[in-house]
N, C-alpha and C positions, 0 to 999 in steps of 0.2 A: 710581782708575784702573779702566777697564773690563777685563773678562777677556781680550779679544783683545789689547789693548795689553800686558797683563801677561805673556802667553805669547809675545809677540814677542821677548822677550829670551832668548837661547839658554840661559843658566844657569837661568833660571826653568823653562824646558821640561825641562831635565835634572833639576832638583829634582822636578818633577811626575812624571817617569818613575821616579825612585827611590822615591817614596812612592805610586805608583799602586796597588800591591797590598799594601803593607806600611807599617805605621806606624813611623816612625823619629824618634829624638830630634834636636833641632837639632844637637847635637854629632856624631851619627852622619852626618848630612847634610853638615855642614861638613867632616868628615874626607875626603870624596870630591872636594873641590875644592881648587884651588891658589890660593885667595884667603883673606882673613882670615875669621874667624868672624863679625866684624861685618858684612862684605859679604854673607855668606850669610844672616845674620839680617835684613838689609834686604830681600833678595829674598823671604824667608819672610813678612815683614810685608806686602809688596806682594801676594803671593799670597793671604794671609789676608784683607786688606782688599778684594780683588777677589772674594772668596767662592769661591776655587778650592781651598782647603785647610781642613781642620778642625784645631783645636788642642785638645789634651788636656793639662792640666797635672797632674803628679804630683810633689808636693814641689817641688823646684827645677827639675825637668826638664820640658821642653816637648816633646810628641810631636805630629808632624804626619802627616796622611794626606790624599791627594787626595780631594776631594769630587766624584766623578764625576756624581752626580745634579744638583748645583748647576750643573755645567758645561753641561748640556744637550747640544746638537749639537757643541759644542767638544770634548767628551770623545771622540766618534766620530772627529773629525778628528785629534786627537792620537794616538789609538790606531792609526789607519791610517797616519799618518806614521811612527810607530815601527816598525810592522810592515813597511813598505816598506824602511826602513833595514836591518832585520834580514834581510829577503829578499835585499837587495843584498849584504850581508856574507856570507850563506850561499852565494850564487852565486859570489862571488869565491873563497871557501874551496874550493868544489867544483872550480872551474876550476884552482886551484893544485894541488889533489890529483891531478886528471887529468893535468896537465902533469908532475907528479913521477912518476906511474906510467908515463907514456909515455916516460920517459927524458929529458925536457926539463930543462935546467938554467937556473936563474935566477941569472945573474951580473951 
């Protein structure tokens, strides 16, 4: 599967976001989802086979990290997408805070 098709699936994008700056074990990644470990493992396999993540094995544990360099321009796209979502969330939080300070009530 090519990289673009691999990241088209929302859970795979979320996995990449989780391991963008930090290496996590498969178990640590799976804990953050409401699907089975097997389902997360399948997503990790697709990401690995697409060249989007690196795998480091230590004993029985497998650690994953996003391979930004291998992603090329796709890395910039993903990062800008996540930044836009964070900016939107920050704007909503600021608007709610302003509303609260001005005496507005959200009922």
